[in-house]
C-alpha positions in Angstrom: 0.0 0.0 0.0 1.3 3.5 -0.9 0.1 5.2 2.3 2.2 2.9 4.5 5.4 4.0 2.7 4.9 7.7 3.7 6.9 8.6 6.8 5.0 9.8 9.9 6.7 13.2 9.9 5.2 14.0 6.5 1.8 13.2 7.8 2.4 15.5 10.7 3.6 18.3 8.4 0.6 17.8 6.2 -1.8 17.9 9.2 -0.2 21.1 10.5 -0.4 22.8 7.1 -4.0 21.7 6.7 -5.0 23.2 10.1 -3.1 26.4 9.3 -4.8 26.9 6.0 -8.3 26.1 7.4 -7.6 28.4 10.4 -6.4 31.2 8.1 -9.5 30.8 5.9 -11.9 31.0 8.8 -10.0 34.1 10.2 -10.2 35.7 6.8 -14.0 35.0 6.4 -14.6 36.4 9.9 -12.8 39.6 9.1 -14.5 40.0 5.7 -18.0 39.4 7.1 -17.8 42.5 9.2 -19.2 40.8 12.3 -21.3 42.8 14.7 -19.7 44.6 17.6 -19.5 42.5 20.8 -20.8 45.2 23.1 -24.4 46.4 22.9 -24.7 50.1 22.6 -27.8 51.4 24.5 -29.9 54.0 22.6 -29.6 57.5 24.1 -32.4 60.1 24.0 -31.1 63.2 22.1 -34.3 64.9 21.2 -33.3 68.1 23.1 -30.2 68.5 21.0 -32.1 69.4 17.8 -30.0 67.2 15.4 -31.3 66.5 11.9 -30.3 64.3 9.0 -30.9 66.4 5.8 -30.9 65.1 2.2 -28.8 67.4 0.1 -30.7 66.3 -3.1 -34.4 66.8 -2.2 -34.3 68.5 1.3 -36.0 65.7 3.2 -35.2 66.0 6.9 -35.3 63.4 9.7 -35.0 64.6 13.3 -32.8 62.5 15.5 -34.6 61.6 18.7 -32.7 58.5 19.8 -29.1 57.7 19.1 -27.7 54.2 19.1 -25.1 52.8 16.8 -24.0 55.7 14.6 -24.9 55.1 11.0 -25.8 58.0 8.7 -28.9 57.0 6.6 -29.0 57.4 2.9 -31.7 59.2 0.9 -31.8 59.7 -2.9 -28.8 57.4 -3.1 -26.5 59.7 -1.1 -25.6 59.8 2.6 -27.6 62.5 4.4 -25.9 65.5 6.0 -25.9 65.9 9.8 -27.2 69.4 10.8 -27.5 70.8 14.3 -29.8 73.8 14.6 -30.0 76.1 17.6 -33.2 75.7 19.5 -35.5 78.8 19.2 -36.3 80.7 22.3 -40.1 80.5 22.9 -40.6 84.3 23.6 -38.3 85.4 20.8 -40.7 84.6 18.0 -43.5 86.6 19.6 -41.1 89.6 20.0 -40.2 89.6 16.3 -43.8 89.5 15.2 -44.8 92.3 17.6 -42.1 94.7 16.4 
């Protein structure tokens, strides 16, 4: 039989090479898959900060009220712009109209 004529050290080298190639392949696939983060990010209430996502193409706006994992949404095929607007003072609008 042909297998019996192969020295044991060649079998060991072949087994080590096989395990190294398989391990490297799994490590590569894990890296390429972009696995989820291991820690869970709790959503944070940010409605009082007046942050908006604005589409530069059509002007659609989304107000950010809860912030979890940061990922800028896309609209009209483009990433939306993050805009922070100052909060209007409640009595200031009335003063301008009364002038």
